[in-house]
C-alpha positions in Angstrom: -55.5 -27.8 39.4 -52.9 -25.0 39.6 -54.1 -22.1 37.4 -50.9 -20.2 38.3 -49.1 -22.4 35.8 -51.4 -21.2 33.0 -50.8 -17.6 33.9 -47.0 -18.1 34.1 -46.9 -19.8 30.7 -49.5 -17.3 29.3 -51.9 -20.1 28.2 -55.3 -19.0 27.1 -58.2 -20.3 29.0 -60.8 -22.1 26.9 -64.4 -20.9 26.8 -67.4 -22.6 25.1 -70.2 -20.2 24.2 -72.5 -22.9 22.7 -72.9 -26.5 21.7 -74.2 -28.0 18.5 -73.6 -27.4 14.8 -76.2 -27.3 12.0 -73.5 -27.8 9.3 -72.8 -31.2 7.7 -69.1 -31.0 7.0 -68.0 -34.5 6.0 -64.8 -34.5 8.1 -66.2 -33.1 11.3 -68.0 -34.9 14.1 -69.6 -31.9 15.8 -73.0 -32.2 14.3 -73.2 -35.8 15.3 -71.6 -35.5 18.8 -73.4 -32.3 19.8 -76.5 -32.5 17.6 -77.5 -30.0 14.9 -79.4 -27.6 17.1 -77.5 -24.8 18.8 -77.7 -24.6 22.6 -76.2 -21.3 23.4 -75.1 -19.8 26.7 -76.4 -16.3 27.2 -73.8 -13.6 26.6 -74.1 -12.6 30.2 -73.2 -16.2 31.4 -70.2 -16.3 29.0 -68.8 -13.1 30.3 -69.6 -14.1 33.9 -67.4 -17.1 33.3 -64.6 -15.0 31.8 -64.9 -12.5 34.7 -64.7 -15.4 37.3 -61.6 -16.9 35.6 -60.0 -13.5 35.3 -60.6 -12.8 38.9 -59.4 -16.2 40.1 -56.3 -16.5 37.9 -55.4 -13.0 36.8 -55.3 -14.1 33.2 -56.5 -11.8 30.5 -56.2 -14.3 27.6 -59.1 -16.5 26.5 -59.8 -18.8 23.6 -63.4 -19.2 22.3 -63.3 -23.0 21.6 -66.6 -23.1 19.6 -66.4 -24.9 16.3 -67.8 -21.8 14.6 -67.6 -18.8 16.9 -69.3 -16.4 14.4 -72.3 -18.6 13.7 -74.9 -17.5 14.6 -73.5 -14.0 14.0 -75.9 -12.3 16.5 -74.6 -14.5 19.3 -71.0 -13.6 18.8 -71.9 -10.0 18.4 -73.9 -10.1 21.7 -70.9 -11.6 23.5 -68.6 -8.9 22.2 -71.0 -6.2 23.2 -71.2 -7.7 26.7 -67.4 -7.8 26.9 -67.3 -4.1 25.9 -70.1 -3.0 28.1 -68.5 -4.6 31.1 -65.1 -3.3 30.2 -63.5 -6.7 30.5 -60.2 -5.6 28.9 -59.2 -9.1 27.7 -57.5 -10.6 24.7 -59.3 -13.4 23.0 -58.7 -15.6 20.0 -60.7 -18.3 18.3 -59.5 -21.2 16.2 -62.6 -21.6 14.1 -64.3 -18.7 12.3 -66.3 -19.7 9.2 -65.9 -17.3 6.2 -69.6 -16.5 6.4 -71.0 -13.0 7.2 -67.6 -11.4 7.9 -67.9 -7.7 7.5 -65.8 -4.6 8.4 -68.3 -3.8 11.1 -68.1 -7.3 12.6 -64.3 -7.3 12.7 -64.3 -3.8 14.2 -66.6 -5.1 17.0 -64.4 -8.1 17.5 -61.3 -5.9 17.8 -63.0 -3.5 20.2 -64.0 -6.6 22.3 -60.4 -7.8 22.5 -59.8 -10.1 19.5 -56.1 -10.6 19.1 -56.0 -13.6 16.7 -58.5 -15.4 14.6 -58.1 -18.6 12.6 -60.4 -18.9 9.6 -61.8 -22.4 9.0 -61.4 -22.2 5.2 -60.5 -25.8 4.5 -60.1 -25.4 0.7 -59.8 -22.8 -2.0 -61.4 -25.0 -4.5 -65.1 -24.7 -5.2 -65.3 -28.4 -6.0 -63.6 -29.4 -2.7 -65.8 -27.0 -0.7 -68.8 -28.7 -2.2 -67.4 -32.2 -1.5 -66.7 -31.2 2.1 -70.2 -29.8 2.4 -68.8 -26.6 3.9 -71.8 -24.4 3.2 -70.0 -21.5 1.6 -68.4 -20.6 -1.8 -65.0 -19.3 -2.9 -66.4 -15.8 -3.4 -67.2 -15.7 0.4 -63.7 -16.9 1.2 -62.2 -14.2 -1.0 -64.4 -11.5 0.5 -63.5 -12.7 4.0 -59.8 -12.5 3.1 -60.1 -9.0 1.8 -62.0 -7.9 4.9 -59.4 -9.4 7.3 -56.6 -7.8 5.3 -58.2 -4.4 5.9 -58.6 -5.1 9.6 -55.9 -5.0 12.2 -56.7 -8.4 13.6 -53.9 -11.0 12.9 -55.4 -14.1 11.3 -54.5 -17.5 9.9 -56.3 -20.1 7.9 -56.8 -23.8 8.2 -56.6 -25.9 5.1 -57.7 -29.5 4.8 -55.4 -31.7 2.6 -56.6 -35.0 1.2 -60.3 -34.5 1.4 -62.9 -36.6 -0.5 -62.1 -36.5 -4.2 -58.8 -34.6 -3.8 -55.7 -36.0 -5.5 
């Protein structure tokens, strides 16, 4: 496995910080495949893995592959604090942040820890569709999350599901 190719092409290395998902989203297999209970790696172990990969490959780009990096919030905060305390100086992204509990302080912490892109798993901007999808949040939370991200300096995108149950 030639990690030099990853570095040459600037591909982010994937890191899982936990398994499991307590949500019941109708389109997602995670709660069935990984069970509903979270099994979390300690923040120290997560950053140990990052440090090892960084040392072995020279890469500074990482992707948190969790299906919801920010849930539970205290876990993602602890990982970021460990990254900062150990002066890891990395860039990270995540492809799945739920619009739950996003605050100015949280995004400031993420940025200080090296966040350089975040994708929000919004899935729909319709209250009815969010309920049909069993997403576990409301449009007001999505709007508040958008406003919080717009104020931050972290580039972000959103994922939208088209053709969900009951959608025409």
